[in-house]
C-alpha positions, 0 to 999 in steps of 0.5 A: 499500500505504500507504493508511490511509483508504478510502471505498467508499460506495453499492455497486451490488452487491446481495448479497441476489441474489448471482450468480457474477459478484458473488461473484467481485467480493466475493472480488476486493474482499476480496483488494484490501483485503488488499493494503492493510496500512496500512488503518485506516479503511474506510467502506462506508456504504450498501452492500448487504452483507447476510450478506457482511461476513466475506467482504469483511473476511476478508483484512485484515492488521491490525485497523481503527480505524474501520469505518463500515457505516451503512445496510448492512442487516446480518444477525445473521451480520455482527454475530456476525463483528464 
């Protein structure tokens, strides 16, 4: 729970073709991130997140100081969430 920085680069989940299993995986990831109250830096670079950023970050308990999303193919909904 004291983890402050986490790198989860190069996710193999392609959310552009979301399956029930990958949707469950996204919710699981969000829940696990929500269990890290000290998290301040998150790197999701090169992950296929298109349209799912809200679902992934919704359970965070505190604002991040740093969020890296390089090469994540974000869509307008993701930018609106940020």
